[in-house]
A tleap script that builds the chain and sets N, CA, C and O, in Angstrom:
source leaprc.protein.ff14SB
mol = sequence {
  NMET TYR TYR CYS LYS GLU CYS GLY ARG GLU
  PHE GLU SER ALA GLU THR ILE THR GLN THR
  HIE GLY LEU LEU SER PRO PRO PHE GLU GLU
  ILE TYR VAL CYS PRO PHE CYS SER GLY THR
  ASP ILE SER ALA VAL GLN SER LEU HIE CYS
  ARG CYS CYS GLY ALA LYS LEU PRO ALA GLY
  ALA SER SER TYR CYS ASP GLU ASN CYS ARG
  SER LYS GLY GLU LYS MET ARG ARG ARG GLU
  ALA SER ARG ARG LYS ARG GLU ARG SER LEU
  PRO LEU ASN ILE ILE ILE ARG GLN LEU GLU
  GLU TYR ASN ARG MET ASN GLY THR SER TYR
  SER TYR GLY GLN TYR VAL ALA LEU VAL LEU
  VAL LYS SER LYS ARG GLY GLY LYS CARG
}
set mol.1.N position { 1.204 -1.438 0.463 }
set mol.1.CA position { -0.407 -0.158 -0.355 }
set mol.1.C position { 0.289 1.380 -0.068 }
set mol.1.O position { 0.636 1.335 1.112 }
set mol.2.N position { 0.596 2.538 -0.554 }
set mol.2.CA position { 1.396 3.734 -1.096 }
set mol.2.C position { -0.367 4.309 -0.587 }
set mol.2.O position { -1.509 3.850 -0.617 }
set mol.3.N position { 0.670 6.190 0.072 }
set mol.3.CA position { 0.575 7.201 0.164 }
set mol.3.C position { 1.093 8.140 -0.677 }
set mol.3.O position { 2.193 8.210 -1.226 }
set mol.4.N position { -0.009 8.962 -0.699 }
set mol.4.CA position { 0.722 10.486 -1.950 }
set mol.4.C position { 0.431 11.328 -0.634 }
set mol.4.O position { -0.522 11.385 0.144 }
set mol.5.N position { 2.016 12.134 -0.746 }
set mol.5.CA position { 1.274 12.916 0.294 }
set mol.5.C position { 1.543 14.324 -0.311 }
set mol.5.O position { 2.099 15.216 0.330 }
set mol.6.N position { 0.916 14.518 -2.158 }
set mol.6.CA position { 0.489 15.622 -2.458 }
set mol.6.C position { -0.543 15.710 -2.838 }
set mol.6.O position { -1.010 16.792 -3.192 }
set mol.7.N position { -1.512 14.065 -2.892 }
set mol.7.CA position { -3.504 14.727 -3.047 }
set mol.7.C position { -4.110 13.609 -1.372 }
set mol.7.O position { -5.236 13.747 -0.894 }
set mol.8.N position { -3.618 13.148 -1.104 }
set mol.8.CA position { -3.677 12.210 -0.082 }
set mol.8.C position { -4.191 11.555 0.111 }
set mol.8.O position { -4.959 11.585 1.073 }
set mol.9.N position { -4.035 10.214 -0.976 }
set mol.9.CA position { -4.871 9.538 -1.204 }
set mol.9.C position { -4.131 8.281 -1.105 }
set mol.9.O position { -2.938 8.537 -0.945 }
set mol.10.N position { -4.469 6.451 -1.150 }
set mol.10.CA position { -3.970 6.331 -0.648 }
set mol.10.C position { -4.085 4.333 -1.187 }
set mol.10.O position { -4.417 3.359 -0.511 }
set mol.11.N position { -3.740 4.417 -2.324 }
set mol.11.CA position { -3.602 3.389 -3.626 }
set mol.11.C position { -2.670 1.670 -3.450 }
set mol.11.O position { -1.595 1.397 -2.915 }
set mol.12.N position { -3.461 1.006 -4.013 }
set mol.12.CA position { -2.045 0.046 -4.596 }
set mol.12.C position { -0.792 -0.977 -4.684 }
set mol.12.O position { -0.253 -1.941 -4.141 }
set mol.13.N position { -0.730 -0.180 -5.631 }
set mol.13.CA position { 0.332 -0.103 -6.418 }
set mol.13.C position { 0.780 1.176 -7.470 }
set mol.13.O position { -0.079 1.525 -8.279 }
set mol.14.N position { 2.214 1.944 -7.483 }
set mol.14.CA position { 2.030 2.676 -8.363 }
set mol.14.C position { 2.921 3.056 -9.602 }
set mol.14.O position { 4.004 2.642 -10.014 }
set mol.15.N position { 2.053 3.986 -10.018 }
set mol.15.CA position { 2.227 4.072 -12.070 }
set mol.15.C position { 3.715 4.323 -12.204 }
set mol.15.O position { 4.409 5.048 -11.492 }
set mol.16.N position { 4.232 3.280 -13.687 }
set mol.16.CA position { 5.476 3.323 -13.329 }
set mol.16.C position { 5.639 4.382 -15.038 }
set mol.16.O position { 5.114 4.035 -16.096 }
set mol.17.N position { 6.421 5.549 -14.859 }
set mol.17.CA position { 6.414 6.347 -16.579 }
set mol.17.C position { 8.115 5.830 -16.910 }
set mol.17.O position { 8.931 5.725 -15.994 }
set mol.18.N position { 8.364 5.621 -17.969 }
set mol.18.CA position { 9.525 5.731 -18.822 }
set mol.18.C position { 10.347 7.328 -19.483 }
set mol.18.O position { 10.079 7.930 -20.523 }
set mol.19.N position { 11.023 7.542 -18.797 }
set mol.19.CA position { 11.172 8.638 -19.231 }
set mol.19.C position { 13.322 7.926 -19.854 }
set mol.19.O position { 14.271 7.317 -19.360 }
set mol.20.N position { 12.791 8.836 -21.619 }
set mol.20.CA position { 14.071 8.247 -22.102 }
set mol.20.C position { 15.508 9.505 -22.158 }
set mol.20.O position { 16.710 9.425 -22.412 }
set mol.21.N position { 14.644 10.510 -21.802 }
set mol.21.CA position { 15.636 11.260 -21.753 }
set mol.21.C position { 16.478 11.608 -23.020 }
set mol.21.O position { 17.670 11.884 -22.883 }
set mol.22.N position { 15.660 11.601 -24.731 }
set mol.22.CA position { 16.324 11.173 -25.200 }
set mol.22.C position { 17.029 10.860 -26.057 }
set mol.22.O position { 17.545 11.389 -27.042 }
set mol.23.N position { 16.988 8.951 -25.101 }
set mol.23.CA position { 17.743 7.805 -25.919 }
set mol.23.C position { 17.295 7.138 -26.778 }
set mol.23.O position { 16.150 7.511 -27.037 }
set mol.24.N position { 17.595 6.368 -27.338 }
set mol.24.CA position { 16.871 5.671 -28.797 }
set mol.24.C position { 16.201 4.173 -28.034 }
set mol.24.O position { 15.113 3.596 -28.041 }
set mol.25.N position { 17.806 3.921 -27.285 }
set mol.25.CA position { 18.201 2.802 -25.944 }
set mol.25.C position { 18.569 2.817 -24.447 }
set mol.25.O position { 18.992 3.768 -23.790 }
set mol.26.N position { 18.338 1.672 -24.089 }
set mol.26.CA position { 18.265 1.984 -22.171 }
set mol.26.C position { 19.633 2.064 -22.367 }
set mol.26.O position { 20.206 1.733 -23.405 }
set mol.27.N position { 20.456 2.759 -20.790 }
set mol.27.CA position { 19.265 2.756 -19.872 }
set mol.27.C position { 17.970 3.207 -19.662 }
set mol.27.O position { 17.956 2.744 -18.521 }
set mol.28.N position { 16.724 3.771 -19.779 }
set mol.28.CA position { 15.765 4.671 -19.265 }
set mol.28.C position { 15.509 4.769 -17.628 }
set mol.28.O position { 15.474 3.955 -16.705 }
set mol.29.N position { 15.353 6.171 -17.761 }
set mol.29.CA position { 14.342 5.653 -16.006 }
set mol.29.C position { 12.865 5.950 -15.745 }
set mol.29.O position { 11.948 6.734 -15.989 }
set mol.30.N position { 13.216 4.818 -15.086 }
set mol.30.CA position { 11.985 4.605 -15.017 }
set mol.30.C position { 11.747 5.559 -13.383 }
set mol.30.O position { 12.592 5.902 -12.556 }
set mol.31.N position { 9.782 5.825 -13.415 }
set mol.31.CA position { 9.345 7.249 -12.250 }
set mol.31.C position { 8.490 6.413 -11.448 }
set mol.31.O position { 7.729 5.878 -12.254 }
set mol.32.N position { 8.193 5.990 -10.198 }
set mol.32.CA position { 7.235 5.832 -9.975 }
set mol.32.C position { 6.553 6.935 -9.326 }
set mol.32.O position { 6.990 7.670 -8.440 }
set mol.33.N position { 5.213 6.947 -9.993 }
set mol.33.CA position { 4.117 7.470 -9.654 }
set mol.33.C position { 2.461 7.930 -9.140 }
set mol.33.O position { 1.529 7.136 -9.018 }
set mol.34.N position { 2.431 8.719 -9.006 }
set mol.34.CA position { 0.694 8.307 -7.674 }
set mol.34.C position { -0.663 7.565 -9.076 }
set mol.34.O position { -0.150 7.884 -10.148 }
set mol.35.N position { -1.538 7.070 -9.278 }
set mol.35.CA position { -2.073 7.164 -10.026 }
set mol.35.C position { -3.484 7.972 -10.245 }
set mol.35.O position { -4.309 7.881 -11.154 }
set mol.36.N position { -3.464 8.495 -9.502 }
set mol.36.CA position { -4.569 9.714 -9.250 }
set mol.36.C position { -4.386 11.363 -9.566 }
set mol.36.O position { -5.351 12.100 -9.773 }
set mol.37.N position { -3.128 11.767 -9.566 }
set mol.37.CA position { -2.916 13.125 -9.125 }
set mol.37.C position { -1.326 12.645 -10.221 }
set mol.37.O position { -1.576 13.418 -11.146 }
set mol.38.N position { -0.107 12.000 -10.625 }
set mol.38.CA position { 0.697 12.200 -10.940 }
set mol.38.C position { 1.956 11.726 -10.713 }
set mol.38.O position { 2.787 11.130 -11.397 }
set mol.39.N position { 1.854 12.507 -8.545 }
set mol.39.CA position { 2.821 13.134 -7.665 }
set mol.39.C position { 3.853 12.185 -7.618 }
set mol.39.O position { 3.874 10.998 -7.943 }
set mol.40.N position { 4.593 12.834 -7.214 }
set mol.40.CA position { 5.447 12.212 -7.453 }
set mol.40.C position { 6.490 11.501 -5.715 }
set mol.40.O position { 7.402 10.698 -5.518 }
set mol.41.N position { 5.711 12.313 -4.950 }
set mol.41.CA position { 6.032 12.468 -3.315 }
set mol.41.C position { 5.543 11.064 -2.845 }
set mol.41.O position { 5.355 11.184 -1.635 }
set mol.42.N position { 5.255 9.818 -3.220 }
set mol.42.CA position { 5.145 8.715 -2.698 }
set mol.42.C position { 6.118 8.110 -1.905 }
set mol.42.O position { 7.336 8.288 -1.928 }
set mol.43.N position { 5.131 7.025 -0.868 }
set mol.43.CA position { 5.799 6.370 0.428 }
set mol.43.C position { 4.898 5.551 0.809 }
set mol.43.O position { 3.800 5.725 1.337 }
set mol.44.N position { 5.630 4.371 0.400 }
set mol.44.CA position { 5.064 3.203 1.294 }
set mol.44.C position { 4.476 2.910 3.197 }
set mol.44.O position { 5.203 2.863 4.189 }
set mol.45.N position { 3.163 2.782 3.136 }
set mol.45.CA position { 2.303 2.305 4.606 }
set mol.45.C position { 2.191 1.195 4.852 }
set mol.45.O position { 1.520 0.298 4.342 }
set mol.46.N position { 3.005 1.238 5.830 }
set mol.46.CA position { 3.089 0.180 6.522 }
set mol.46.C position { 2.041 -0.538 7.643 }
set mol.46.O position { 1.838 -0.047 8.754 }
set mol.47.N position { 1.388 -1.832 7.140 }
set mol.47.CA position { -0.481 -1.905 7.219 }
set mol.47.C position { -0.400 -1.941 8.798 }
set mol.47.O position { 0.647 -2.389 9.264 }
set mol.48.N position { -1.364 -1.530 9.660 }
set mol.48.CA position { -1.495 -2.019 10.861 }
set mol.48.C position { -3.439 -3.607 11.635 }
set mol.48.O position { -3.615 -4.306 12.633 }
set mol.49.N position { -4.088 -3.368 10.610 }
set mol.49.CA position { -5.319 -3.642 10.340 }
set mol.49.C position { -4.976 -4.833 8.554 }
set mol.49.O position { -4.248 -5.146 7.612 }
set mol.50.N position { -6.428 -5.005 9.412 }
set mol.50.CA position { -7.032 -6.183 8.408 }
set mol.50.C position { -7.313 -5.296 7.205 }
set mol.50.O position { -7.330 -4.067 7.130 }
set mol.51.N position { -7.436 -5.827 6.680 }
set mol.51.CA position { -7.899 -5.239 4.995 }
set mol.51.C position { -8.977 -5.796 4.723 }
set mol.51.O position { -9.514 -5.618 3.630 }
set mol.52.N position { -9.536 -6.627 5.730 }
set mol.52.CA position { -10.713 -6.487 4.761 }
set mol.52.C position { -11.324 -6.752 6.548 }
set mol.52.O position { -12.405 -7.246 6.227 }
set mol.53.N position { -11.352 -6.755 7.771 }
set mol.53.CA position { -12.295 -6.227 8.418 }
set mol.53.C position { -12.569 -5.404 9.633 }
set mol.53.O position { -13.359 -5.020 10.495 }
set mol.54.N position { -10.547 -5.390 8.750 }
set mol.54.CA position { -10.259 -4.404 10.356 }
set mol.54.C position { -9.415 -4.331 11.402 }
set mol.54.O position { -8.933 -3.277 11.818 }
set mol.55.N position { -9.166 -5.654 11.953 }
set mol.55.CA position { -9.067 -5.906 13.326 }
set mol.55.C position { -7.258 -5.627 13.110 }
set mol.55.O position { -6.405 -5.360 12.264 }
set mol.56.N position { -7.444 -5.895 14.440 }
set mol.56.CA position { -5.875 -5.099 14.553 }
set mol.56.C position { -4.931 -6.027 13.823 }
set mol.56.O position { -5.424 -7.141 14.002 }
set mol.57.N position { -3.944 -6.148 13.167 }
set mol.57.CA position { -3.058 -7.686 12.414 }
set mol.57.C position { -1.840 -8.176 14.180 }
set mol.57.O position { -1.159 -7.550 14.992 }
set mol.58.N position { -2.167 -9.383 13.964 }
set mol.58.CA position { -1.441 -9.580 15.179 }
set mol.58.C position { 0.495 -9.953 14.253 }
set mol.58.O position { 0.961 -9.756 13.131 }
set mol.59.N position { 0.783 -10.283 14.977 }
set mol.59.CA position { 2.361 -10.585 14.345 }
set mol.59.C position { 3.556 -10.396 13.517 }
set mol.59.O position { 4.498 -10.498 14.304 }
set mol.60.N position { 3.897 -10.229 12.634 }
set mol.60.CA position { 3.765 -11.404 11.713 }
set mol.60.C position { 2.864 -11.462 10.746 }
set mol.60.O position { 3.379 -11.934 9.732 }
set mol.61.N position { 1.117 -11.040 10.528 }
set mol.61.CA position { 1.007 -10.652 10.088 }
set mol.61.C position { 1.077 -9.807 8.690 }
set mol.61.O position { 2.136 -9.509 9.241 }
set mol.62.N position { 1.013 -9.035 7.282 }
set mol.62.CA position { 1.169 -7.800 6.810 }
set mol.62.C position { -0.035 -7.764 6.552 }
set mol.62.O position { -0.497 -8.559 7.372 }
set mol.63.N position { -0.859 -7.383 5.970 }
set mol.63.CA position { -1.857 -7.566 5.055 }
set mol.63.C position { -3.416 -7.896 5.294 }
set mol.63.O position { -4.236 -7.004 5.076 }
set mol.64.N position { -3.812 -9.086 5.713 }
set mol.64.CA position { -5.305 -9.864 6.548 }
set mol.64.C position { -4.576 -11.233 7.573 }
set mol.64.O position { -3.563 -11.917 7.713 }
set mol.65.N position { -5.914 -10.998 8.095 }
set mol.65.CA position { -5.074 -11.365 9.876 }
set mol.65.C position { -5.854 -13.067 10.482 }
set mol.65.O position { -6.085 -13.678 11.525 }
set mol.66.N position { -6.020 -13.214 8.819 }
set mol.66.CA position { -6.009 -14.828 8.786 }
set mol.66.C position { -6.013 -14.989 7.078 }
set mol.66.O position { -5.853 -14.178 6.166 }
set mol.67.N position { -6.309 -16.614 7.130 }
set mol.67.CA position { -7.274 -16.904 5.489 }
set mol.67.C position { -8.763 -16.612 5.500 }
set mol.67.O position { -9.462 -15.903 4.777 }
set mol.68.N position { -8.927 -17.090 6.151 }
set mol.68.CA position { -10.339 -16.361 5.767 }
set mol.68.C position { -10.840 -15.390 4.910 }
set mol.68.O position { -11.543 -15.561 3.914 }
set mol.69.N position { -10.086 -13.549 5.756 }
set mol.69.CA position { -10.370 -12.422 5.041 }
set mol.69.C position { -9.071 -12.188 3.815 }
set mol.69.O position { -8.932 -11.420 2.863 }
set mol.70.N position { -8.351 -13.151 4.345 }
set mol.70.CA position { -7.874 -13.154 3.010 }
set mol.70.C position { -7.898 -13.439 1.026 }
set mol.70.O position { -7.471 -13.127 -0.085 }
set mol.71.N position { -8.855 -14.346 1.925 }
set mol.71.CA position { -9.980 -14.922 0.518 }
set mol.71.C position { -11.217 -13.604 0.339 }
set mol.71.O position { -11.601 -13.237 -0.771 }
set mol.72.N position { -11.528 -13.239 1.136 }
set mol.72.CA position { -12.730 -12.198 0.806 }
set mol.72.C position { -12.388 -11.079 1.269 }
set mol.72.O position { -13.218 -10.490 1.962 }
set mol.73.N position { -11.057 -10.448 1.025 }
set mol.73.CA position { -10.142 -9.093 0.646 }
set mol.73.C position { -10.215 -9.569 -1.070 }
set mol.73.O position { -10.770 -8.909 -1.949 }
set mol.74.N position { -9.767 -10.391 -1.189 }
set mol.74.CA position { -9.034 -10.941 -2.592 }
set mol.74.C position { -10.224 -10.565 -3.615 }
set mol.74.O position { -10.476 -9.595 -4.331 }
set mol.75.N position { -10.688 -11.513 -3.401 }
set mol.75.CA position { -11.937 -11.585 -3.891 }
set mol.75.C position { -12.748 -9.959 -3.882 }
set mol.75.O position { -13.271 -9.711 -4.968 }
set mol.76.N position { -12.836 -9.358 -3.303 }
set mol.76.CA position { -13.386 -7.551 -2.811 }
set mol.76.C position { -12.669 -7.214 -3.990 }
set mol.76.O position { -13.212 -6.597 -4.907 }
set mol.77.N position { -10.679 -7.829 -4.045 }
set mol.77.CA position { -10.156 -6.624 -4.877 }
set mol.77.C position { -10.389 -7.217 -6.340 }
set mol.77.O position { -10.448 -6.280 -7.135 }
set mol.78.N position { -10.568 -8.659 -7.070 }
set mol.78.CA position { -11.533 -9.270 -7.857 }
set mol.78.C position { -12.454 -8.683 -8.498 }
set mol.78.O position { -12.657 -8.755 -9.710 }
set mol.79.N position { -13.188 -7.935 -7.521 }
set mol.79.CA position { -14.741 -7.937 -8.738 }
set mol.79.C position { -14.449 -6.164 -8.560 }
set mol.79.O position { -14.629 -5.629 -9.654 }
set mol.80.N position { -14.130 -5.351 -7.687 }
set mol.80.CA position { -13.243 -4.062 -8.291 }
set mol.80.C position { -12.644 -3.334 -9.326 }
set mol.80.O position { -12.743 -2.255 -9.912 }
set mol.81.N position { -11.480 -5.147 -9.301 }
set mol.81.CA position { -10.825 -4.980 -10.689 }
set mol.81.C position { -11.469 -4.592 -11.838 }
set mol.81.O position { -11.168 -3.688 -12.617 }
set mol.82.N position { -12.354 -5.338 -11.864 }
set mol.82.CA position { -13.563 -6.062 -13.201 }
set mol.82.C position { -14.935 -4.354 -12.746 }
set mol.82.O position { -15.843 -3.824 -13.386 }
set mol.83.N position { -14.625 -4.228 -12.046 }
set mol.83.CA position { -16.137 -3.016 -12.273 }
set mol.83.C position { -15.313 -1.707 -12.520 }
set mol.83.O position { -15.717 -0.675 -13.056 }
set mol.84.N position { -14.545 -1.874 -12.207 }
set mol.84.CA position { -13.235 -0.719 -13.099 }
set mol.84.C position { -12.782 -1.016 -14.460 }
set mol.84.O position { -13.161 -0.325 -15.406 }
set mol.85.N position { -12.030 -1.962 -14.598 }
set mol.85.CA position { -12.041 -2.530 -16.328 }
set mol.85.C position { -13.674 -2.039 -17.171 }
set mol.85.O position { -13.912 -0.966 -17.725 }
set mol.86.N position { -14.591 -3.234 -17.010 }
set mol.86.CA position { -15.739 -2.386 -17.265 }
set mol.86.C position { -16.361 -0.691 -17.756 }
set mol.86.O position { -16.745 -0.243 -18.836 }
set mol.87.N position { -16.181 0.093 -15.957 }
set mol.87.CA position { -16.252 0.817 -16.505 }
set mol.87.C position { -15.886 2.039 -16.914 }
set mol.87.O position { -16.515 3.056 -17.204 }
set mol.88.N position { -14.668 1.731 -16.881 }
set mol.88.CA position { -13.576 2.101 -18.738 }
set mol.88.C position { -13.308 1.390 -20.002 }
set mol.88.O position { -12.243 1.411 -20.619 }
set mol.89.N position { -14.135 0.904 -20.250 }
set mol.89.CA position { -14.711 0.584 -21.037 }
set mol.89.C position { -15.630 1.199 -22.142 }
set mol.89.O position { -15.493 1.127 -23.363 }
set mol.90.N position { -16.979 2.065 -21.128 }
set mol.90.CA position { -18.373 2.534 -21.779 }
set mol.90.C position { -17.677 3.082 -22.074 }
set mol.90.O position { -16.479 3.066 -21.791 }
set mol.91.N position { -18.467 3.952 -22.968 }
set mol.91.CA position { -18.153 4.641 -24.683 }
set mol.91.C position { -17.686 6.741 -23.904 }
set mol.91.O position { -16.728 7.417 -24.281 }
set mol.92.N position { -18.666 7.134 -22.926 }
set mol.92.CA position { -18.560 7.989 -22.957 }
set mol.92.C position { -17.096 7.992 -21.955 }
set mol.92.O position { -16.166 8.433 -22.631 }
set mol.93.N position { -16.783 7.729 -20.952 }
set mol.93.CA position { -15.118 7.590 -20.243 }
set mol.93.C position { -14.919 6.629 -21.218 }
set mol.93.O position { -15.146 5.481 -20.836 }
set mol.94.N position { -14.308 6.855 -23.185 }
set mol.94.CA position { -13.342 6.638 -23.220 }
set mol.94.C position { -13.719 7.945 -24.656 }
set mol.94.O position { -13.181 7.419 -25.630 }
set mol.95.N position { -14.109 8.771 -24.952 }
set mol.95.CA position { -14.277 9.322 -24.548 }
set mol.95.C position { -14.279 10.644 -24.317 }
set mol.95.O position { -13.977 11.525 -25.122 }
set mol.96.N position { -14.745 10.810 -22.819 }
set mol.96.CA position { -13.750 11.715 -22.698 }
set mol.96.C position { -12.308 11.908 -21.913 }
set mol.96.O position { -11.928 12.866 -21.239 }
set mol.97.N position { -11.488 10.391 -22.301 }
set mol.97.CA position { -9.940 10.154 -22.405 }
set mol.97.C position { -9.253 10.761 -22.984 }
set mol.97.O position { -8.238 11.353 -22.616 }
set mol.98.N position { -10.133 10.627 -24.825 }
set mol.98.CA position { -9.559 11.052 -25.795 }
set mol.98.C position { -9.846 12.330 -25.803 }
set mol.98.O position { -9.164 12.890 -26.662 }
set mol.99.N position { -10.753 13.274 -25.072 }
set mol.99.CA position { -10.985 14.681 -24.318 }
set mol.99.C position { -9.810 15.162 -23.716 }
set mol.99.O position { -9.192 16.175 -24.044 }
set mol.100.N position { -9.578 14.486 -22.945 }
set mol.100.CA position { -8.567 15.251 -22.459 }
set mol.100.C position { -7.025 14.747 -22.524 }
set mol.100.O position { -5.959 14.995 -21.962 }
set mol.101.N position { -7.547 13.866 -23.575 }
set mol.101.CA position { -5.946 13.837 -24.567 }
set mol.101.C position { -6.033 15.040 -25.605 }
set mol.101.O position { -5.596 16.161 -25.344 }
set mol.102.N position { -6.492 14.782 -26.510 }
set mol.102.CA position { -6.684 15.675 -27.183 }
set mol.102.C position { -6.657 17.387 -26.595 }
set mol.102.O position { -6.288 18.376 -27.228 }
set mol.103.N position { -7.146 17.321 -25.275 }
set mol.103.CA position { -7.205 19.006 -25.156 }
set mol.103.C position { -5.600 19.076 -24.821 }
set mol.103.O position { -4.949 19.978 -25.349 }
set mol.104.N position { -4.725 17.805 -23.642 }
set mol.104.CA position { -3.073 17.854 -23.823 }
set mol.104.C position { -2.286 18.282 -25.144 }
set mol.104.O position { -1.554 19.247 -25.368 }
set mol.105.N position { -2.704 17.209 -25.939 }
set mol.105.CA position { -1.348 17.334 -27.123 }
set mol.105.C position { -1.784 18.940 -27.071 }
set mol.105.O position { -0.960 19.538 -26.378 }
set mol.106.N position { -2.776 19.795 -27.563 }
set mol.106.CA position { -3.662 20.686 -28.957 }
set mol.106.C position { -3.500 21.946 -27.901 }
set mol.106.O position { -3.641 23.098 -28.310 }
set mol.107.N position { -3.164 21.630 -26.373 }
set mol.107.CA position { -2.998 23.540 -25.383 }
set mol.107.C position { -4.783 24.147 -25.543 }
set mol.107.O position { -5.308 25.251 -25.404 }
set mol.108.N position { -5.222 22.959 -25.853 }
set mol.108.CA position { -7.071 23.137 -25.715 }
set mol.108.C position { -7.503 23.504 -24.077 }
set mol.108.O position { -6.795 23.442 -23.072 }
set mol.109.N position { -9.100 23.953 -24.233 }
set mol.109.CA position { -9.099 23.475 -23.176 }
set mol.109.C position { -10.635 22.861 -23.769 }
set mol.109.O position { -11.426 23.165 -22.876 }
set mol.110.N position { -11.379 22.163 -24.831 }
set mol.110.CA position { -12.866 21.980 -24.980 }
set mol.110.C position { -13.063 21.026 -24.283 }
set mol.110.O position { -12.416 19.992 -24.119 }
set mol.111.N position { -14.207 21.474 -23.760 }
set mol.111.CA position { -15.313 21.062 -23.192 }
set mol.111.C position { -16.128 19.172 -24.453 }
set mol.111.O position { -16.105 18.906 -25.655 }
set mol.112.N position { -16.741 18.352 -23.050 }
set mol.112.CA position { -17.317 17.237 -23.316 }
set mol.112.C position { -18.129 17.718 -25.372 }
set mol.112.O position { -18.042 17.114 -26.441 }
set mol.113.N position { -18.989 19.380 -24.861 }
set mol.113.CA position { -19.463 18.514 -26.217 }
set mol.113.C position { -18.154 19.934 -27.382 }
set mol.113.O position { -17.748 19.936 -28.545 }
set mol.114.N position { -18.053 20.457 -26.712 }
set mol.114.CA position { -17.415 21.453 -28.326 }
set mol.114.C position { -15.939 19.885 -28.845 }
set mol.114.O position { -15.551 19.701 -29.999 }
set mol.115.N position { -15.511 19.149 -27.735 }
set mol.115.CA position { -14.945 18.581 -28.528 }
set mol.115.C position { -15.868 17.290 -29.410 }
set mol.115.O position { -15.552 16.822 -30.504 }
set mol.116.N position { -16.685 17.030 -28.838 }
set mol.116.CA position { -17.812 16.140 -29.912 }
set mol.116.C position { -17.999 17.264 -31.369 }
set mol.116.O position { -17.812 17.247 -32.586 }
set mol.117.N position { -18.379 17.977 -30.534 }
set mol.117.CA position { -19.205 18.802 -32.430 }
set mol.117.C position { -17.546 19.708 -33.373 }
set mol.117.O position { -17.448 19.733 -34.600 }
set mol.118.N position { -16.361 20.397 -32.304 }
set mol.118.CA position { -16.369 20.718 -33.674 }
set mol.118.C position { -14.348 19.288 -34.123 }
set mol.118.O position { -13.486 19.404 -34.994 }
set mol.119.N position { -14.484 18.457 -33.224 }
set mol.119.CA position { -13.276 17.336 -32.904 }
set mol.119.C position { -13.416 15.977 -33.607 }
set mol.119.O position { -12.787 15.513 -34.558 }
set mol.120.N position { -14.560 15.400 -32.767 }
set mol.120.CA position { -14.585 14.115 -33.540 }
set mol.120.C position { -15.351 13.741 -34.948 }
set mol.120.O position { -15.218 12.913 -35.848 }
set mol.121.N position { -16.324 14.950 -34.581 }
set mol.121.CA position { -17.563 14.838 -35.225 }
set mol.121.C position { -16.284 15.199 -37.376 }
set mol.121.O position { -16.520 14.904 -38.548 }
set mol.122.N position { -15.278 15.821 -36.757 }
set mol.122.CA position { -14.989 16.179 -38.501 }
set mol.122.C position { -14.068 14.658 -38.451 }
set mol.122.O position { -14.166 13.838 -39.364 }
set mol.123.N position { -12.935 14.382 -36.912 }
set mol.123.CA position { -12.960 13.219 -37.968 }
set mol.123.C position { -13.887 11.718 -38.088 }
set mol.123.O position { -13.495 10.644 -38.545 }
set mol.124.N position { -14.642 11.909 -37.765 }
set mol.124.CA position { -15.256 10.917 -38.270 }
set mol.124.C position { -15.970 11.242 -39.949 }
set mol.124.O position { -16.652 10.594 -40.743 }
set mol.125.N position { -15.513 12.271 -39.918 }
set mol.125.CA position { -16.209 12.065 -41.327 }
set mol.125.C position { -14.667 12.504 -42.648 }
set mol.125.O position { -14.908 12.427 -43.853 }
set mol.126.N position { -14.298 12.611 -42.521 }
set mol.126.CA position { -12.652 12.292 -42.978 }
set mol.126.C position { -12.019 13.051 -42.825 }
set mol.126.O position { -10.963 12.947 -43.449 }
set mol.127.N position { -12.213 14.578 -41.738 }
set mol.127.CA position { -11.427 16.251 -42.182 }
set mol.127.C position { -10.318 15.243 -41.213 }
set mol.127.O position { -10.011 14.100 -40.876 }
set mol.128.N position { -9.931 17.185 -41.057 }
set mol.128.CA position { -8.397 16.660 -39.975 }
set mol.128.C position { -8.318 17.774 -38.913 }
set mol.128.O position { -8.639 18.954 -38.766 }
set mol.129.N position { -7.721 16.767 -38.254 }
set mol.129.CA position { -8.193 17.257 -37.033 }
set mol.129.C position { -7.936 18.391 -36.111 }
set mol.129.O position { -8.585 18.500 -35.071 }
savepdb mol mol.pdb
quit
């Protein structure tokens, strides 16, 4: 478990960004960042309570208090990962990610409606972006 000191959120695993620094072949630099704000000021968090039931962990345990909680916790994590995957594949969310990328690449600040009307329609007709 990690904690971001910039946005204050906790997360399971950090995202990895590879910086090439203009090189065509390794060595590349890998930077670990927060998946929510892309901040680099992150630290590992020592868990003191069970991730499933919240009970204080016995000595030597790292995440779960017993095997029952481990199986329940892992099942919940798989369901949550599946839900997030389904959510990411929704058409509205796909267009919003495209919009954010377009705004970032072109220095614009189009809203969803502006992007759909001005950019997406033109690209579907075969026009230039």
